[in-house]
N, C-alpha and C positions, 0 to 999 in steps of 0.2 A: 504494500500500500504506500503510495506516494503522499506524504504529508509535509507541509511546511513546518518550520521550527515551532511556531506558536501552536499549531494543531498537535504536533508531537507532544509538547509539554502538557496540553490538556488531556490527551489520551493516556499518556504515561501517568499523570496525576490520578485519573479515575481508576485505572487498572491497579496502580500501586495501593490506592486506598482499599480496594477490594482485598488484595493480598494481605495487607496489614490489619484487616478488620479484627482478627483474633489475636493480635499481638505476638504471633509466632510465625516464623518463616520455615515452611516445610520444604523438603528437597524437591517435591513436585512443583511448588510455587517458584522456587529458585530456578528450576529448569524452564518454567514457563516465562519468567522474566528474561532469561537468557535467549530463549526463542524470540520473544517480542523485540529484544534489543537487536537481534539479527534482522528481523523483518523490517523494523523501522529505522535501522542504522543509527543507534544511539549507544552512548556509554554511560558509566556510572555517574559522571558529572552531570549529564542531562537529567538523570533520575533524581539526583539531589536537587537540581534546579526546579524540577517539577514538584517536588515536595514543598517548595517555598511558594508555589503559585496559589493564590487565593481561590477557594472553591467557586466563588461567583465569577471570577475571571475565566476559569476553565469552562464553566457552564456557558458563559457568553460566547466563547470560541466555538464550543460544540454546537450551539444553536445555529450558527451560520455555516457549518460544514455541509458538504454535499451529502445526499442521501446514502451514497455508497460508503462514505467515510463514517457516517453515523452507524451504518450497519456493521462496519468493521469494529467500531468502538463497542457496540452492543455484544458482538461475538467475542471480542477480546475480554470484556469484563466477565462474561459467562464462562469462558475458558479459564480465566484466572480463578474464579470461584470454585471451579471443578478441579483445579490443579492439585490440591492436596487430598482429593478423594472424598472430601466432606463439604457439602454446601450447607451452610447454616442459615438460619432465618435472618440474621443480621446482614449477611452478604446479599441475600435476595432483596431485602428491603432497601438496602443502600443502592443496589443496581436500579431498582424501580424508581427510587427518588431521583437519581441522576438522569435517567431517561425521561421522567416526567418534567423535571426542571429544564431540560434541554429541548423539550417539545418533541420527543421521539416516542412513537407508539411502539410498544413491545411486540405488536403484531406485524411490524414492518419487516 
């Protein structure tokens, strides 16, 4: 997926929040972050920058992304939630809150 730097920060922020929801980093989650880093061509420095992005800024960026990029985000957050083999209620609720705030229908 080809994203500009601002879009990458927003996507990385959302995915990282899903992964860090339970305050534990599982091997599967680390593997997923490594995979996402390869797909989006980013390094740990960009991940750390994404953590500093305000949630409202990330949502504003996501709102104006193309439908294919929004679908990529939705898929990425879902895959991140599944990466440790356990999808908990907090992760599901967070994903739905992000999608709703960004104006993305989960049926898209």
